[in-house]
N, C-alpha and C positions, 0 to 999 in steps of 0.2 A: 433670626436671632442675632446674626452677625451685624446686621444693619442697626439693631437696637443698641448693641454694645458699643459699636463705633460711634454712633451718634450721641449717646448719652455719656459715655465715659471717655470721650476723646481727650479732654484736657488732662485726665488722670494718667493717661498713657505717658505723659512726660515726667511723672514722679520718679524719684531716685529708686534704684533697685539694681540687682545684679543682672546685667544683660546676658551673661553666659548661662548655658544650661546647668542643671544641678549636677554636681560631681558624682553623685551616687544615684543613678536612675532607679535601682531596685528599692530605694527607700523613699522615693518621691510620693508614693501613694499613702504613706503613713505620716509624712510631715505636713506641716501647715503650708498653704500656698505662699509662694514667694513671688517677687516681681510686682510691677505696678498693677497688672490686671487682677492678680490674686489679692493684693492689698485692697483694691477697690471693692471687690466682692465681699471682703470682710467688713469694710466700713459701712456699705450701704446694702440694704436688702431690697429687692425689687418685687413688685406684685403686678403681673401682666393681666389686664382685664380686656375682654373682647368688646369692641364698640362697632356697631354697623356703620357702613360707609355713608348712609343717608343722614346719620347723626353726627358724624365726625367731619363736619363741613370745613373747619379751618385747616385741618391736616390735609384733607383732600384738595383744597384750593392751593395750599402751598406746594403740594406735589405736582400740580399742573402748571405752576408758574413757568413763564418763558425764561430761559437762561441764555445769555449771550455766548456762553461757552459751547452751546450746541452748534454743530457744523451745519450751516445752511448752504445748500447747493444752488448756485446761481442758475436761473432759467436760461436756456439757450435763446438767442435772438430769433425773432419771427422770420426775418429774411436775412440772408447774408449781405455783407456790405456791398458786394458787386452788383446786387440786384436793385439798389436804389438809383434813381435817375440822376441824382447829383454826382454819383460816382462813375457814371458812364462817360466814355470818351468816344465820340463819333469820328469816323474817318473823314467825314466832310470838313471837319475843323482843320485837319492837317492840309487838305487840298486848298482851302481858302487861304491859309497862312502862306502856303507856297506860291500861290498865284497873285497875291496882293503886291509884291514888289514889281511884278511885270505889268499888271493892270491896276493903276492907282485909283483910289476912290474919288469920285467927284465931290464938289463942294456941297451939293444939296442932299447928301445922305443924312437921314434922321440920326439924331444923337444916340438913340436907344437901339439902333439896328446896325448890323454889320453888313458892309458892302460886299456883294457877291460878284466876283469877276465873271466875265462872259464865258470863260473857259470852264467854269465850274457850275454853270446854271443847270445843266442836265443832271449832274451828280446831286446838286442840292434839291432839285425837284424829286428825284428818286428817293432821297432820304426823307423829304417832307411828305411824301405820299405813300411809298411802298415799304418803308421800314416798319418794324414791329411796333414802334412807338406811334407812328402816324396811322397805321391801320387801314390804308386804302379808303380814306374818307372821300366824300363828294367834293366837288370843285370849290365851293365856298369855304368849307372847313379846311381844306388843304391850303388855300390861299391865306386864310387867317392864321393858320399854324406857322407858315413860313414867315409871315410878316411880324411875328413876335420876336424874331431874332435876325432876319435877313432882309435885304433890299437890293433890287436892281431895277433899271428903268422899265423894261417891258415885262414886268413880273406877272401881271394879270393875263396878258395874252399868251405868254409862254406856258403858264399853268393850265390854261384852257386847252391849248394844243396838246400838251402832255397827257392830260386826262382823257382826251378823245382817242388817244392811241394806246391806252394802257390795256394790254391783253388780259391781265388778271381780272380787272374790273369787268371787262366785257364777258369774260367766261364765268364769273362767280356771282355777279349781282343781277337782280331782277330789275329791269327798267321801270322807273316810276313815272315816265312820261306817257301821254296818250298813245294808243296804238296807231300804227301807220296804215295807210291804204285808203283808197276811195271806194265808195259803194258802187258796185256794178250790178244793177238790177237785171234779172233775167228778161229775155224778150217778152213783150206783151202779146198774148194770143189774140186772135180775131174772132173766135167762136168758142162756145163751151165744149169742154172735154177734148180739146185738141192737144193740150199740154197738161199732163198730170204729174203728180208726185206721190211716191210710195214710201211708207215707213211702218215699222212694227212697234207695238207697245207690249213689253214683256214684264214679267214679275208679278202678274195677277194671281190671286188664289185659284187653284184648280177647281172647276165646277163642271161636272159631267165631261171630264177630259178636255175642257176648254180653258186655256190659260194665256192666250196670246190674241192680240187684235191687230189686224191689218188695216191701216188708214190709207184711203185713196182720196186725194184732193184734186179738184179741178182748179187750175191756176187762173182761169178766167172768171168763172162764176163764183168761186170759193166754196162750191158744194163739196160734200164729203160722202163717202160710202165707208161704213165700218163693218168689218167681217171678223167674227170670232173664230179662232183656230185652235186646234189642240197643241200647237207648238210652232216653232219656226219652220215654215215650209221649205221644200226644195225649190230649185229653179223651175222644174216642170209643174209642180203644184202651184207656184205663184203665177205662172202663165195661164193655167186653167182657171184660177180665181179671177184673173184679169179679163179673160174671155167672158166669164159669167156675169161679172159685176159692171164691166165698163163697155166692152165691145158689143154685147148683146143689147145694151140699152142706149148707148151714145155713139157707137161707131168706133173705128180704129183711131187711136191717138197718133199724133205726129211726134211727140217728144215725151219721154218718161224720165223724170228726175228721181234719183234714189241715192242711198249711201253706198259704201263699198262693201256691203255684206257678201257672203259667199254665194247667195242666190243670184246677185246681180253681176258678179264677176265671172260667172261660169260661162263656158262656151255655148251651152244650151240657151242661156238667156240672150246672148249676143245674136245667135242664129234666129231666135224667135223674133227679136226686135227687127232684124233685117227682113224677115219674111213678111211681117205685118206693115213694113214701111215706116217704122218709128225709130228715132234715134235714142240711144241710151246715154243719158247725161249723168255721170257719176259725180257726187259731191267730193270736195277736197277733204282730206283726213282731218278730223277734229275741227271742222268748220261747219257748224250747224246752220249758218246763215245761207248757205247754198240752197238748202231745202227748207228754208225758213217757214214757208206757208204750211207745210206738213207738220213741222215741229210745233207751230202755233196751234194747229188743229189738235195735236196730241195733248197740248197743255190744256186747252178748253175741255177736251174729253176727260182728262184727269180731274178737273174741277167738278164737272157734272157727276162723275161717278162717286167722288168723295162726298158730295152733297146728299146723294140719294142712297148710296150703298155702303157708307162707312160704318153704320150700325150693324148691318148684315152683309159682310163682304162676299158671301157666297151667292148673292142675288144680282151681281153685276151684269150677267149676260142678258137678263130681262130688261135692263135699262138701256141696252145698247141701241135698240131701235128708236127709243124716245130721244136719246142723245143725238142721233143722226137727224131726226126730224126737227128737233129744236134748233140745231145748227143751220139747217137749210131754210128755215122759216124766218130767221132774224136777218135784218138788213146789215149788209157789210159796210163798214166805214170806207173801204177803198172804192167800192163801186156805187154806193148809194142805193142799191137795190138788193133784194134778197136773192140767194142762189136759186131758189125755186122759181122766182119770176124770170131770172135770166135764162134758165134752162127751158121753161115751158111757156113763157110769155104772159103769165098771169100770176097773181098772188092768191093762194087758196084761202077761202073764207074760214074764219075761226068758228063761226056759228052758222047753222043752216039757214036762219032767217036773213042773214046778210047777203046771201047769194042773189044777185039781181035776176029777175025773171025776164030775160030778153032773149031774142032769137040768137041762134048760134052764128057768130060772125063768119064771114066768108074766109076762105083759106088765104086769099091774098092779103086781107086785112090782118089776119093773125101773123103771117110771115112778115108783113111790113112793121107790125108792132114789135116783133122779136128783133128784127134787124135794127130798129130805132133804139131799142133797149141795149143792144150790143154796142152800138156806136157810143151811146152815153156811158156805158160801163167802161169801154176802152179809154175814153177821154178821162174818166174819173180815175182809172188805174194809173194813167200817165201822170196826172196831177199828184196822186199819192206817191208815186215813185220819186217824183221831183222833190216832194216834201221830205221823204225818207232820206234822200241823198243830202239835202240841206242839213237835217238834224244829225246825220252821220258825220258830216264835216265839222260840226261844232265839237264833237267828242273825239275826233281822230286827226292825226297829222298827215300831211301829204308825204307819201313814201318816197324814198330816194330812188334815183334812176340808176339802174345797173346795166352794165355792158357784158357781152359774152366773155367769159374768162375771169371776171371779177370774183374775188374771194369775199364771202359774207359769213356772218355769224348765224348759226341755226339754233333756234330754241330747242332745248331738250325736255320741255315740260311733258310731252306725251311720248317720249322715247324710253325704251327699256335699256338701262345702262348696266354694265357689269359691276359698277361700284357697290360696295356692301351697304352703305348708308345713303339713302336718298337725300338726307339733309345736307351731307357734305359733298354730294356729287355736283359737277359743274352745271 
């Protein structure tokens, strides 16, 4: 009501009338209204009618009009002034200005670049590479960043040497260059099953308490034996399996290649290898190439089981025998012969009518045939190793030469670090 009165009768408020209150308050209720407001009510009679807001559009629009008198709060700046690059002052600028009177700039300095005295080159490279603005970029970016404002004669060479000795980059960055090191193939055996490799395949669905496979590979003929196990065996159990699957069929091996599992690191296994006259060759940590033939056999075994047992995973044990036979019947690319032929001197026929009806060859003929196949296989493996080394050199760099006492950087990829976040660990 006050808003209606003030808005409608505002001009009448300035009419003449006694500004002081009535001298007799007790008689004010009986006398006629006095003053400008009372006079206005006597002159005009009002009738107030309700109008919904949806129909009173003009008044609603006027009440929502923007007024300049309203106090508008200025939004705060997104970044303070000291955060802008143009407002930064780098200490390297003061060092350059202090050194310029001592080491004057030559005549061939580009007009848009500042000459860097020799006494300030290290400080300038530290600013252009290790500052927060530079961000420890690679050599090309660091050089381009410095050339935007600075110049000195041996700039490219100095930046290259500085980048090669930056400890923060060596500790925090992953190298994008090809890995170093030459391929060193294992010695080539001269007969089947004299040098073997062992490895386990785990993570299979349990079937009749069987959930692990022991893969035994002959490094000469590339033949395999696959043994289903209820779990990872102990060193004693592994030795018993080796006696049943290898020694009883092919004789004692001369060298056994394996990973650094607890079975092969135990004192029992070392004593067993010493008693049978075999050397235990343990692979390097996280270096699968050391026992690459066994890893390759595991890969082919995985392919075979996925092809035949993926729809029914609990049937994988019954395909293990067929996987072993399939592997031993196929010709190896390294030897040019099948593992079966290298071990027994002949290739088994696939159909019964293909077997020739000839007399049994003499023992000397069979031995001569086997030895000839072994010589051919040895030469083929030698050529294959040479080709593998050539392909390896195409994808790897020659490693640096170290001397005793040299300090080197060690990769932490496979190390357990105390840092909380692996992403931010060196």
